[in-house]
N, C-alpha and C positions, 0 to 999 in steps of 0.2 A: 316527239316520239320516244325520246329517251326516258322522260318522266313516266309516260304511259307504261313502258316496259317494266320500269322499276316497280310501279304500283301493282301491275299484274303479277309480278313475282311474289310480292307480299301477300296478295290475295290467294295465289296458288298455294303458298306455304301454309296459310291459315286453313285452307280447305283440306289440304293433304293431312295435316296433323289432326284436324278435328274428325276426319273420317277414318283414320287408321286405327285398327284394333290395338296397335302397339303404341298409341299415343301415351307419352310419359305421364305417369300418375304417381303421387306420393306413396311411399311404402305404407302398408296397412297391416294391422293385426286385429284380432277380435276386440282387443281393449281400446285401440285408438289408431290414429293415423299421424305419422310424423311429417310435418310440413316445414320446409325450409323458408327462412325469412330473408328480407333484403339485406339485413346486416350480417348474414352468414350463420345465425343461430338456428336452432330447430325447436319446434313446439309440437308437443303431442296433444292431439285433440280427440275427444271421444267420437267414435264413428256415428254418423247419422244423428247429429245433435238435435234435441227436441226444442231447445230454447236458445235463441240467438239475440244478443244485443249488438247492434251495429251502428257505428258512427260514420259509416261510409254508405251513402245512398246508392252508389253504383253496385255494391255488394247486395244491398237490399233488393234492387230491381232485378238483378240476376236471379236471386232466390224466388222472387215473384214469377219470373219467366219460367222457372223450373217447377212451378206449382207448389212452392214452399213458403208462400207469404204468411201462412198461419204460424210458422216457426219463429217469426220475428216478433219478439216480445218488448223490445225497447229500441228507440232511436232518438236522435235529437228532436227537439220540438218543431223545428223548421222543415216539416215534411213537404217536399214538392207536390204540387197538385196531381201530377200523373200517378202518384203512389197512394194518395189518401184513401182510396176506396179498396185497397188491396191488402191491407194489414189489419185484420180483425182483432188480433191480440196485442197490438202495439200500445205502449204507454210512453210518456215522455221520460227520457233519461238524461235531461240536462240540455245544454247547447252543444254545438259541434266542437267548440274549443274549450268548453268548460263542462265536462261530464258531471252529472249528479251521482257521485259515488255511492251515496246512501240508497238512491233509487236503484242503481245497478245491483247492489248487494241484495236488495229485497227481491229483485227479479230472479236471482239465483240462476244465471245463465250457464249453459254448457260451454259456450264459446262467445268471445267478444271480438268484433271486427273493428279495426281502426285504420287510420292513414296518418301521414305526417302532420296533418292539421291538429291532431291531439297532442303532439309534442311529448313533453315529460309526463303528461297525464296518463299516457299508455302504461307507464311502469306501475302506477297505482292500480290501474284496471287489471293488469296481469296478476295481481294478488287476489283478485276475485274469481277469475276463471281464465283458462287458456286464451291468449290474446293473439290474433293474427293481424299482421300489417299487410293491408291490401293495396298499398300505394302503387301507383303506376309511374314509370319513368317516361317523361315526355319524349325522350329521344328514342325510346323503344316501345312506343305506346301500344301498337297492335300486338306485339309479342306478349307484353304484360297483361293486356286484356284477355288474350287467349289463355294464358297461364292461369289467371284467376278463375275464369269460367270452368276450365277443366279441373282445377283444384276443388272448386265448390261441387262440381258434378261428382267427383270421386268421393268427397267427404260425405255427401248426402245420398250416395247410391243412386245418382241420377246421371251417370256418365254418358249413356247413349243419348239421353235427351239433350245434354250439354253439347255433345258433338253435332247433333242435328241442328241445334240453334246456331252453332258457329258456322255451319255450312250455309244457312240462310243469311247470316250476317255477311259472310264473305261475298256472296252474290250481290248483296245490296251495296257493299263497299265498291265492288267493281263497277256497278252501274253508275253510282254517284261520281266515282273518279272519272269515268269516261265523259260524263256530262261537264264536269269542271274543266277537264283537259280540252275538250272541244270548244269551250267558250273562250279560253285564253284570257279571261278578264283578270286584270291585276287586282289583288285583294289585300285588304288591311283589316286586322282584328283589333278593336279597341275595347278597353275596359273603362266604364264610367264610374267615377267615385267622387261624390260630393262636388260635382261641377267640373271636375278635371277628367281628362282622357289620357290613358296610357296605352302604348302598344303592348299587345299580349301575344305570347307564343302559344297559341291554341293548338294542341297537337293533332286533334282530329282534322282541322282545316288545313294546317300547313304540312303535317307529316303524313297523315293517312290519305287525305284527298289531294295533297300536294298542289294546293291552289297557288297560282303564280303570285309572287309577292310584289306589292307596290313599294315597299321599303326593304332594304337588305336585312337578313337575319342578324340578330346580335351575336357577338362572338361567344363561343361556348366557354363556360367557366373553367378555369384550370382545376386539376384534381385537388380536392381539399378546400377549395374556395367556397365560401357560403353563397347560396343563391341570392342574386341581387333582385331586390324588389323593382318592378317597373316604375319609372319616373314619369310624372306628368309631362306631356309634350306640348309644344307650341303648335296649335292647329294650322298655322301657316305652313309648317312642314308637310302636313297632310295635303294641303292645297297644292303645294309644289309637286308632290309625288303623284297627285291626281289619280287616286285609286278608282277603279271601275266598279268595285264591290266593297262596301264597308259593313262589317259585322260589329255590332255593339253589344257587349255583355255588361249589363247594369248591376254592378256590385251593390250600389246603394239600395236599389229596389230589392235585391236578393236578401239583404240583411235587415230589411224593414226600415231603412232610412229614406230620405227624400229621393224619389226616382227622377230620372231624366224626363223632362217634359217635351212634348212635341214642339212647343213654342221655342224652347231653348235650342232644340236641334235645328229648327228652321233658321234661327238667328245666328248660328255658328258657321264658320268657314266650311264645315263639312258639306253644307247644302250646295256649295259652289263647285264641288268636285264633279267629275263625270258620274260618280255613283249617285250623288245628290240629284243631278239633272235627269238621270235615267231612272230614278226611283229604285235604286239598288242599295240604299242604306237600310240594313236589316237589323231591327231590334230583336235580338234573340231572347227566348224565354229565360228570364234571369235565374230562377231557381234551378232549372234544368242544366244550365251551362256553368253557373257559379257554385252551386251547392252539390251538384250531382255529376254524373258522367262516368264512363268506364264500365258500365254494366250493359247487359243484353238489351234491356228496354231503353235506357237512356242513350246509348250509342245509336240505336235505330232511330229514335226521335230526333237526335241531333243531325243524323244524316239527312233526314227529311227536311229539316229547317235549312241546313246549309245548301243542299243541292238545289232547293227551290230558287235560290238567288241567282242561279246561272241559266 
């Protein structure tokens, strides 16, 4: 009951802020809008930009949800299937980690959207056009998601539409959370990469839906410490924890490498867990969960996939 109350408070906060006429929006002028960045800096972006290059598919799908898919002129080449028919003006702008700077310059965008995945490449992109970091903090995922949606709504003069979409999302989160909480099933999220499995702190499943954990959460990094990459785990540890739901995010498949096969999964200790015996090993859409997320469309699709397991 304590978890349910906490999630309800998150959903209520999301609904209240998205429905309030006083919802915080970045300061704007006729010339542009000043938008704060995660590092404390501020970027001035032209109001209602006509051409967007985005290396963040969550931002792209929020723009599509707001009826702005035709503004997206460039993205990485690895476009998730759920977006492929919604971007009539899109061309390839390199890969997610290696932007094609010449292609970006040719597109002459009004604004560029990035996340931490682009690393130092973001500095070079910022010399082409105003560049916004749309990264989400996994420990404050829902708040960051809401902030990004409202920022985009304000920037593109679509704030009422953004607020309405957030109300719909809040209701869907509440329904999915109730389903997860009522099931009580112990959950484990694993990333598959080249035959290895690593535990993954997936924020939608663990933080937003608050799925009961089959294994303890890892300790939070100390301030200033670099983020530790998940390490491959011995699957006997999973067998001992005996999760009742296992979600698999196949990084290999998402990046075009050798995907996890059904035969390999059946032969692994995962099949001997309660999740395996009950048919609750869920192979999540690789591109949706590894390449995208944090947008209005992707979050909704992820909620559907995750809630169906309970």
